[in-house]
N, C-alpha and C positions, 0 to 999 in steps of 0.2 A: 342382617341385623335390624335394619329399619323396619322390615316386615314384622319382626318379632315384637318390636316396640309398639307398632301400629295395632297389632292384635292385642297386645297387653293393655294398651290405652282404651281400646274399644271394650274389652272385657271389664276393665275397671269402671268405665262409665255405666255399664249395666249394673254393676255391683253396688255403686254408691246410692244412697238414699235419694229419692225424688227431690227432697228439700235441698240438698247440696247441688243437684243438677240445676234446679231453678235459680239458685244463687249465682252459679257460674254463667248462666245465660243473661243475667241482668246487665243492662247497658250502662256504660260510663258516659257522662255528658261532659265534654270539654268545650270551653268558651274562649273566644279570641280576645275578650277583655275581662278585666277584674270584676268581681262581685256578680258573676253570672250574667254578664251583658255581652253584646256582640254576637258574632256568628256562633251558632251551636253545632257541634259535631257529636253524633252519637256513635259510640263504639260498642258493638255487642259481642265481639269475639277477637281472636288474634288478627291484627291488621298491620299492614306496612304501607307507608306513604312515600312515593317517589318525590313529591314536593313536601318539604317539612311543614308540619302543623305547629303553629306557635300557640301554646296553651297558657292562658293567664288566670284561669280559675277552672275548677272542675267539681263535679258531683259524682261520688262513687257510691253506688247503692249499698245500703246497710248490709253487713254480713259478707261483703265481698272485698277483695284486695286485687289491685291491678299493678302491672309493671308498665311504667312509661319509659321509653328507651330513646336515646339520642341516635343510636345507630339503626340502620335499616334492617339488620338481622338480629334484633333483640340484644344489642350490646349497649353498654353505658346506661343501664337501667336504674330506675328509682321506684321502689315499692310505695304505693299510696293506698290509703283506705280512709274513708270518711270524706267529708266535704272540705275543699280548700278554696276559700274565697279570694285569695290573692297569691299569685305565684307567677313565674315566667320560666317556661321550658320549651325547647324546641323538640318536638316529638317526631320521630321517623318510623317508630313501630311501638305497638302496644298490645298487651295480652292480659287476660285474667290470670291470677295466680291460683293454681290448683289447690283444692282442699287437701289438708293433711290426712292421710289414711292411717287411722289409729288402729292399734292392735285391739282385739275383742276385749281383753281385760287390761286394766291398768297395771303398770309396774309397781310391785309391792315388795319392800324389803322383808325378808323372813330370815332372821338370824344373820348368817354370813352369806346367804344366797339371795338373789333377786329373782322372784318368781313373777309369772304373768298370769296367774290363775291356772286352771286346768289345762288350758291350751292358748297359744298366742294368737289364734285366729286362723282362718282359712288362707291357704296360698292361692295364687292365681296360676293355674296350670294350663299350659298349651300343649301342642304336639311336639315342640322342640325346645320348650323352656318352661320354667316355673319360677314365680316371683314370691318372695317372702318379705313382708313388711317388718316383722319383728321375729327373726328366726329363734327357735327354741329347741332344746334337746331335753326330753323327759320332763317338760313343764318349766324348765329354767332357761332364761335368756342365755344366748351364747356369748360368753365373756371373751374379750380379746386382750391378751397381755403379751407384750407391752402394747399400749394403745397407739401403734404406729400404722402407716399405710401398708408396709410390708407384711406385718403380722395380720392385719385385716384381710389382705389379699389371700395369704396362706390359709387363714381360718375359714374364709368364705369358700375356698376351693374344697377344703376338707369337709365342710358342712354339706356342700353339693354332692360330692362323691358318696358320702354316707347315705344320701337319698337316691342314688342310682344315676346321677348326672355326671358328665365328663369333667366339667369345670364351672367356675363362676365367671360371669361376664361383667358384673357390676356389684358393688357393695359399698356401704358407708359405715362410719363409726357413730355411735350414739352414746353420750355420757349421761348416766343416770345413777343417783345415789353414790356418787364418787367413784363409780366403776365405768369401764368402757365396754360397750356391747356392739355386736354385729347388727346392722339394720339395712333395709332395702337391698336384699340379695337377689340377683337374677342368676338362676342356674340354667345352664345350656348343655346341649348335646355335643357341641363341637369344641 
């Protein structure tokens, strides 16, 4: 499973525009004192600190968002964006927040249906899995009724089987225009 996610993450990095990749690489600057004074620590990617880092001010590069976490394994997180001149937080792990992967076309209400244009965008297909950001059937988003986790799981599995996969490994619900839709579906062979 980890291998599938690693392959998917690598492929997504290739598919994202260069501008997004540049934003994700921008370093966060954390300071040991308020108003950007004291020792400066630059964090350019996911990091874990065995000795806690006490942050009293920080600079987050424009267009990026970061998670600062009190736990060593990215738990107890707080998302930050922009500059924070005065704060206090003990940080044991930090990482940039990934950019949202949008569908190719925006969600548009058309009468009683919600359409996503002619196609919801390309999927990311590997040898043993396929990832769909905004699953669609014949140009319409896949609606989940009722909008429960059980219904989502059942609908995601049906969606995957209709595309030749054995089951779905992951899926989420997205609410748009007052309806609940399938999102972020990972179809797998096992």
